[in-house]
C-alpha angles and dihedrals in degrees: 000000000000119000117257134191114237114208117205113187105206141181118172094344101134094122092051095047093056089067100027103052098057086055097056109110114244090244087080130069107210124226114187112199110206106210104188099312118180094193131062096281093129095048093046092050092049093048089055094050103262124136111241124215120184118218110184097185106091121237142084091251093050091052095048094047091051091052094047090049091050092049120098105182120102091245130046130196126194131197138145118277096218097099095251094118134054109238089206089070089066091070099078087044091054093044091054093050093044091051089060095237093117134019097218134013117202134186130243112204120238110185112228090217143358118290096025092108110042113228095241092054093044092048094050092048093048092051094052093046092048091049091053092048093052098038103044104006097251111182100220140083101208135043096256102266087173121031144166129194144134114298099222092044090052092051088048090063087071094215112195109184112103100183134057092307090073098096091045090053089048095054091048092048095050092046093050090047092051097244118173106244130194124189123212128195109239130187115252110207131185109276118254119286112260094035132094129203116244088211114027094028091087141007089246090056092051091048090051091051093045090052087054090049092052092050092062098038111112 
């Protein structure tokens, strides 16, 4: 199995990283992007063997882009650092991309129990994904909360959004470029205690993310 850099965009995720980082398979070299944390996210990440990159510009897209630029492996994986995903489920996604059978593998969230995915966040996500499927023929049902692809190919897409619209812009770009996409069901767990989602943690956060999604839809 080839090595792959795993980018974790983080802001105030120290409690989650303490449990998450020890569970990352050795196949992945972890890059934690500290995006304005006020807790000890960076020190916890370093103590557990992760490389830390600081991105002062706020925004999910800014953090992800900084991590991808800092990566050096042929392949790059991205997922949230809040403990809601199992990093082991990236392995079959990486294997599929590394085999050359697809250009990008993305996750489709399957909540492990009721209440994990608040209704307002789930509805907003479903509407955006449905719009993309109908409008441009995107072959996915979620907005790629976990994903694996080639690093150079990803940078070649020249994605510009630096906020929550980044994954939507990504899905549009790979569809327009004719990338072969595979979608994998991934478990969606409650986020780590002591952390709060910037999107699904409130209706206001979901509306802000939906606004960012709408800005990049075309």
